DRENTORKOL-3810 file (N, C-alpha, C; in nm, 4 decimals):
REM DRENTORKOL-3810
@n.u->4.8172; n.v->2.8929; n.w->1.6096; ca.u->4.7552; ca.v->3.0005; ca.w->1.6727; c.u->4.7608; c.v->2.9882; c.w->1.8332
@n.u->4.8087; n.v->3.0726; n.w->1.8964; ca.u->4.8045; ca.v->3.0605; ca.w->2.0531; c.u->4.6600; c.v->3.0269; c.w->2.0969
@n.u->4.6507; n.v->2.9471; n.w->2.2162; ca.u->4.5200; ca.v->2.9018; ca.w->2.2679; c.u->4.4516; c.v->3.0293; c.w->2.3200
@n.u->4.5246; n.v->3.1335; n.w->2.3685; ca.u->4.4449; ca.v->3.2540; ca.w->2.4342; c.u->4.3617; c.v->3.3266; c.w->2.3162
@n.u->4.3983; n.v->3.2888; n.w->2.1927; ca.u->4.3069; ca.v->3.3641; ca.w->2.0935; c.u->4.1915; c.v->3.2608; c.w->2.0492
@n.u->4.1995; n.v->3.1531; n.w->2.0759; ca.u->4.0941; ca.v->3.0471; ca.w->2.0300; c.u->3.9629; c.v->3.0871; c.w->2.0785
@n.u->3.8583; n.v->3.0993; n.w->1.9844; ca.u->3.7216; ca.v->3.1175; ca.w->2.0416; c.u->3.6807; c.v->3.2617; c.w->2.0766
@n.u->3.7771; n.v->3.3646; n.w->2.0243; ca.u->3.7551; ca.v->3.4969; ca.w->2.0438; c.u->3.7009; c.v->3.5636; c.w->1.9217
@n.u->3.6041; n.v->3.6456; n.w->1.9364; ca.u->3.5289; ca.v->3.7154; ca.w->1.8306; c.u->3.5276; c.v->3.8685; c.w->1.8723
@n.u->3.5470; n.v->3.9593; n.w->1.7574; ca.u->3.5612; ca.v->4.1002; ca.w->1.7682; c.u->3.4577; c.v->4.1793; c.w->1.6741
@n.u->3.4112; n.v->4.2772; n.w->1.7072; ca.u->3.3344; ca.v->4.3593; ca.w->1.6305; c.u->3.4105; c.v->4.4108; c.w->1.5112
@n.u->3.3500; n.v->4.4336; n.w->1.3975; ca.u->3.4286; ca.v->4.4744; ca.w->1.2877; c.u->3.3890; c.v->4.6181; c.w->1.2296
@n.u->3.4857; n.v->4.7134; n.w->1.2497; ca.u->3.4369; ca.v->4.8606; ca.w->1.2183; c.u->3.5210; c.v->4.9010; c.w->1.0884
@n.u->3.4609; n.v->4.9712; n.w->1.0118; ca.u->3.5395; ca.v->5.0458; ca.w->0.8978; c.u->3.6006; c.v->5.1789; c.w->0.9587
@n.u->3.5382; n.v->5.2365; n.w->1.0379; ca.u->3.5842; ca.v->5.3695; ca.w->1.1027; c.u->3.5625; c.v->5.3515; c.w->1.2554
@n.u->3.6517; n.v->5.3808; n.w->1.3389; ca.u->3.6568; ca.v->5.3565; ca.w->1.4854; c.u->3.6715; c.v->5.4923; c.w->1.5439
@n.u->3.5586; n.v->5.5052; n.w->1.6329; ca.u->3.5622; ca.v->5.6454; ca.w->1.7099; c.u->3.6510; c.v->5.6349; c.w->1.8290
@n.u->3.7488; n.v->5.7236; n.w->1.8425; ca.u->3.8371; ca.v->5.7186; ca.w->1.9447; c.u->3.8326; c.v->5.8347; c.w->2.0498
@n.u->3.7381; n.v->5.9219; n.w->2.0341; ca.u->3.7264; ca.v->6.0411; ca.w->2.1263; c.u->3.6580; c.v->5.9921; c.w->2.2522
@n.u->3.6859; n.v->6.0686; n.w->2.3625; ca.u->3.6204; ca.v->6.0325; ca.w->2.4909; c.u->3.4706; c.v->6.0927; c.w->2.4851
@n.u->3.3972; n.v->6.0486; n.w->2.5662; ca.u->3.2567; ca.v->6.1017; ca.w->2.5915; c.u->3.2520; c.v->6.2500; c.w->2.6130
@n.u->3.1555; n.v->6.3278; n.w->2.5348; ca.u->3.1548; ca.v->6.4695; ca.w->2.5556; c.u->3.2517; c.v->6.5450; c.w->2.4745
@n.u->3.3423; n.v->6.4868; n.w->2.4090; ca.u->3.4433; ca.v->6.5435; ca.w->2.3313; c.u->3.4006; c.v->6.5514; c.w->2.1869
@n.u->3.4585; n.v->6.6243; n.w->2.1105; ca.u->3.4156; ca.v->6.6237; ca.w->1.9545; c.u->3.4762; c.v->6.4936; c.w->1.8982
@n.u->3.3992; n.v->6.4375; n.w->1.7986; ca.u->3.4073; ca.v->6.3085; ca.w->1.7490; c.u->3.5316; c.v->6.3016; c.w->1.6900
@n.u->3.6333; n.v->6.2021; n.w->1.7137; ca.u->3.7514; ca.v->6.1730; ca.w->1.6524; c.u->3.7685; c.v->6.0386; c.w->1.6019
@n.u->3.7933; n.v->6.0088; n.w->1.4679; ca.u->3.7859; ca.v->5.8717; ca.w->1.4399; c.u->3.9284; c.v->5.8303; c.w->1.3689
@n.u->3.9547; n.v->5.7082; n.w->1.3729; ca.u->4.0693; ca.v->5.6370; ca.w->1.2951; c.u->4.0067; c.v->5.5621; c.w->1.1765
@n.u->4.0428; n.v->5.6033; n.w->1.0517; ca.u->3.9760; ca.v->5.5253; ca.w->0.9407; c.u->4.0709; c.v->5.4204; c.w->0.9116
@n.u->4.0059; n.v->5.2978; n.w->0.8902; ca.u->4.0842; ca.v->5.1617; ca.w->0.8658; c.u->4.1208; c.v->5.0786; c.w->0.9872
@n.u->4.0746; n.v->5.1385; n.w->1.0927; ca.u->4.0901; ca.v->5.0541; ca.w->1.2175; c.u->3.9752; c.v->4.9522; c.w->1.2295
@n.u->3.9762; n.v->4.8546; n.w->1.1636; ca.u->3.8615; ca.v->4.7555; ca.w->1.1403; c.u->3.8232; c.v->4.6737; c.w->1.2421
@n.u->3.9340; n.v->4.6317; n.w->1.3159; ca.u->3.8873; ca.v->4.5351; ca.w->1.4246; c.u->3.8628; c.v->4.6058; c.w->1.5548
@n.u->3.7376; n.v->4.5757; n.w->1.6101; ca.u->3.6902; ca.v->4.6616; ca.w->1.7258; c.u->3.6998; c.v->4.5875; c.w->1.8558
@n.u->3.6184; n.v->4.6090; n.w->1.9476; ca.u->3.6299; ca.v->4.5413; ca.w->2.0887; c.u->3.5893; c.v->4.3757; c.w->2.0727
@n.u->3.6411; n.v->4.3153; n.w->2.1683; ca.u->3.6046; ca.v->4.1852; ca.w->2.1939; c.u->3.4435; c.v->4.1668; c.w->2.2140
@n.u->3.3815; n.v->4.0622; n.w->2.1618; ca.u->3.2491; ca.v->4.0360; ca.w->2.1948; c.u->3.2184; c.v->3.8902; c.w->2.2275
@n.u->3.1335; n.v->3.8666; n.w->2.3058; ca.u->3.1018; ca.v->3.7282; ca.w->2.3443; c.u->3.0398; c.v->3.6419; c.w->2.2178
@n.u->3.0594; n.v->3.5166; n.w->2.2243; ca.u->3.0073; ca.v->3.4301; ca.w->2.1168; c.u->2.8626; c.v->3.4483; c.w->2.0888
@n.u->2.7724; n.v->3.4653; n.w->2.1831; ca.u->2.6326; ca.v->3.4911; ca.w->2.1440; c.u->2.6058; c.v->3.6125; c.w->2.0604
@n.u->2.6827; n.v->3.7163; n.w->2.1138; ca.u->2.6606; ca.v->3.8438; ca.w->2.0031; c.u->2.7371; c.v->3.8443; c.w->1.8885
@n.u->2.8480; n.v->3.7557; n.w->1.8768; ca.u->2.8884; ca.v->3.7393; ca.w->1.7437; c.u->2.7871; c.v->3.6666; c.w->1.6488
@n.u->2.7194; n.v->3.5538; n.w->1.7166; ca.u->2.6204; ca.v->3.4878; ca.w->1.6365; c.u->2.5059; c.v->3.5800; c.w->1.6019
@n.u->2.4582; n.v->3.6483; n.w->1.6773; ca.u->2.3600; ca.v->3.7391; ca.w->1.6491; c.u->2.3864; c.v->3.8596; c.w->1.5385
@n.u->2.5222; n.v->3.9039; n.w->1.5523; ca.u->2.5592; ca.v->4.0019; ca.w->1.4559; c.u->2.5664; c.v->3.9456; c.w->1.3115
@n.u->2.6216; n.v->3.8205; n.w->1.2903; ca.u->2.6240; ca.v->3.7497; ca.w->1.1805; c.u->2.4888; c.v->3.7077; c.w->1.1324
@n.u->2.4055; n.v->3.6854; n.w->1.2107; ca.u->2.2646; ca.v->3.6474; ca.w->1.1712; c.u->2.1882; c.v->3.7786; c.w->1.1075
@n.u->2.2243; n.v->3.8921; n.w->1.1714; ca.u->2.1665; ca.v->4.0242; ca.w->1.1171; c.u->2.2415; c.v->4.0880; c.w->0.9978
@n.u->2.3451; n.v->4.0089; n.w->0.9350; ca.u->2.4135; ca.v->4.0446; ca.w->0.8131; c.u->2.5282; c.v->4.1373; c.w->0.8533
@n.u->2.5688; n.v->4.1387; n.w->0.9799; ca.u->2.7042; ca.v->4.2236; ca.w->1.0145; c.u->2.8073; c.v->4.1424; c.w->1.0025
@n.u->2.9348; n.v->4.2073; n.w->1.0137; ca.u->3.0462; ca.v->4.1311; ca.w->1.0019; c.u->3.1186; c.v->4.1241; c.w->1.1420
@n.u->3.1886; n.v->4.0190; n.w->1.1585; ca.u->3.2580; ca.v->3.9639; ca.w->1.2944; c.u->3.3918; c.v->3.9257; c.w->1.2535
@n.u->3.4865; n.v->3.9610; n.w->1.3225; ca.u->3.6276; ca.v->3.9163; ca.w->1.3000; c.u->3.6599; c.v->3.8118; c.w->1.4155
@n.u->3.7397; n.v->3.7121; n.w->1.3666; ca.u->3.8037; ca.v->3.6241; ca.w->1.4702; c.u->3.9302; c.v->3.5943; c.w->1.3948
@n.u->4.0518; n.v->3.5688; n.w->1.4641; ca.u->4.1760; ca.v->3.5433; ca.w->1.4182; c.u->4.1807; c.v->3.3794; c.w->1.3813
@n.u->4.1001; n.v->3.3112; n.w->1.4397; ca.u->4.0993; ca.v->3.1476; ca.w->1.3986; c.u->4.0083; c.v->3.1024; c.w->1.2928
@n.u->4.0722; n.v->3.0509; n.w->1.1791; ca.u->3.9824; ca.v->2.9922; ca.w->1.0887; c.u->3.8822; c.v->2.8911; c.w->1.1352
@n.u->3.9220; n.v->2.8110; n.w->1.2235; ca.u->3.8236; ca.v->2.6993; ca.w->1.2733; c.u->3.7133; c.v->2.7751; c.w->1.3567
@n.u->3.7341; n.v->2.8801; n.w->1.4235; ca.u->3.6255; ca.v->2.9454; ca.w->1.4899; c.u->3.5290; c.v->3.0140; c.w->1.3990
@n.u->3.5894; n.v->3.0707; n.w->1.2831; ca.u->3.4966; ca.v->3.1404; ca.w->1.1801; c.u->3.4019; c.v->3.0401; c.w->1.1122
@n.u->3.4734; n.v->2.9069; n.w->1.0769; ca.u->3.3957; ca.v->2.8007; ca.w->1.0234; c.u->3.2835; c.v->2.7588; c.w->1.1162
@n.u->3.3096; n.v->2.7425; n.w->1.2549; ca.u->3.2041; ca.v->2.6920; ca.w->1.3520; c.u->3.0877; c.v->2.7973; c.w->1.3523
@n.u->3.1266; n.v->2.9301; n.w->1.3536; ca.u->3.0402; ca.v->3.0415; ca.w->1.3589; c.u->2.9343; c.v->3.0464; c.w->1.2413
@n.u->2.9975; n.v->3.0170; n.w->1.1155; ca.u->2.9333; ca.v->3.0269; ca.w->1.0089; c.u->2.8261; c.v->2.8872; c.w->0.9899
@n.u->2.8774; n.v->2.7871; n.w->1.0549; ca.u->2.8095; ca.v->2.6524; ca.w->1.0424; c.u->2.6982; c.v->2.6892; c.w->1.1334
@n.u->2.7081; n.v->2.7511; n.w->1.2489; ca.u->2.5791; ca.v->2.7696; ca.w->1.3414; c.u->2.4852; c.v->2.8772; c.w->1.2704
@n.u->2.5176; n.v->2.9340; n.w->1.1814; ca.u->2.4268; ca.v->3.0411; ca.w->1.1250; c.u->2.3559; c.v->2.9744; c.w->0.9897
@n.u->2.4312; n.v->2.8995; n.w->0.9097; ca.u->2.3965; ca.v->2.8576; ca.w->0.7920; c.u->2.3554; c.v->2.6955; c.w->0.8078
@n.u->2.2665; n.v->2.6623; n.w->0.7134; ca.u->2.2210; ca.v->2.5124; ca.w->0.7167; c.u->2.3132; c.v->2.4398; c.w->0.6288
@n.u->2.3841; n.v->2.5014; n.w->0.5335; ca.u->2.4688; ca.v->2.4094; ca.w->0.4566; c.u->2.6126; c.v->2.4537; c.w->0.4863
@n.u->2.7036; n.v->2.3904; n.w->0.4165; ca.u->2.8601; ca.v->2.4172; ca.w->0.4355; c.u->2.8894; c.v->2.5688; c.w->0.3844
@n.u->2.9659; n.v->2.6396; n.w->0.4736; ca.u->3.0092; ca.v->2.7787; ca.w->0.4313; c.u->3.1205; c.v->2.7727; c.w->0.3207
@n.u->3.1179; n.v->2.8726; n.w->0.2344; ca.u->3.1947; ca.v->2.8838; ca.w->0.1419; c.u->3.3073; c.v->3.0112; c.w->0.1799
@n.u->3.4195; n.v->2.9906; n.w->0.1706; ca.u->3.5251; ca.v->3.1006; ca.w->0.1818; c.u->3.5265; c.v->3.1998; c.w->0.0641
@n.u->3.5199; n.v->3.3318; n.w->0.1063; ca.u->3.5308; ca.v->3.4349; ca.w->-0.0182; c.u->3.6612; c.v->3.4953; c.w->0.0043
@n.u->3.7365; n.v->3.5106; n.w->-0.0856; ca.u->3.8707; ca.v->3.5835; ca.w->-0.0971; c.u->3.8294; c.v->3.7256; c.w->-0.1148
@n.u->3.9066; n.v->3.8212; n.w->-0.0456; ca.u->3.8865; ca.v->3.9504; ca.w->-0.0435; c.u->3.9073; c.v->4.0180; c.w->-0.1962
@n.u->3.8164; n.v->4.1234; n.w->-0.2123; ca.u->3.8520; ca.v->4.1876; ca.w->-0.3468; c.u->3.9438; c.v->4.2901; c.w->-0.3355
@n.u->3.9823; n.v->4.3356; n.w->-0.2165; ca.u->4.0760; ca.v->4.4489; ca.w->-0.1949; c.u->4.1836; c.v->4.3757; c.w->-0.1199
@n.u->4.3241; n.v->4.4059; n.w->-0.1393; ca.u->4.4126; ca.v->4.3265; ca.w->-0.0651; c.u->4.4253; c.v->4.3983; c.w->0.1029
@n.u->4.3639; n.v->4.5002; n.w->0.1234; ca.u->4.3627; ca.v->4.5476; ca.w->0.2636; c.u->4.2439; c.v->4.4813; c.w->0.3465
@n.u->4.1560; n.v->4.4056; n.w->0.2752; ca.u->4.0528; ca.v->4.3298; ca.w->0.3491; c.u->4.0862; c.v->4.1920; c.w->0.3888
@n.u->4.0049; n.v->4.1348; n.w->0.4702; ca.u->4.0324; ca.v->3.9998; ca.w->0.5246; c.u->3.9580; c.v->3.8909; c.w->0.4448
@n.u->4.0059; n.v->3.7665; n.w->0.4182; ca.u->3.9176; ca.v->3.6806; ca.w->0.3694; c.u->3.8007; c.v->3.6360; c.w->0.4532
@n.u->3.7010; n.v->3.6019; n.w->0.4075; ca.u->3.5703; ca.v->3.5629; ca.w->0.4810; c.u->3.4954; c.v->3.4578; c.w->0.4216
END
């Protein structure tokens, strides 16, 4: 993985609003990866039970370790369109 992606976290959306402010709501279904968020926000979202995306397996593991007291377990997706977590 290129170095510029290491340590990056992103919000995770099942439906993304793409309309401008004040315009009728327009969404893209399936645009799951949202905007980049700081590490602190990613940690808070995971603690609150929300999903966070990162392209780096090592980054995901470190984030999970900072939330859990034990060793995290990888779950394979139930749907081929979903990401492992």
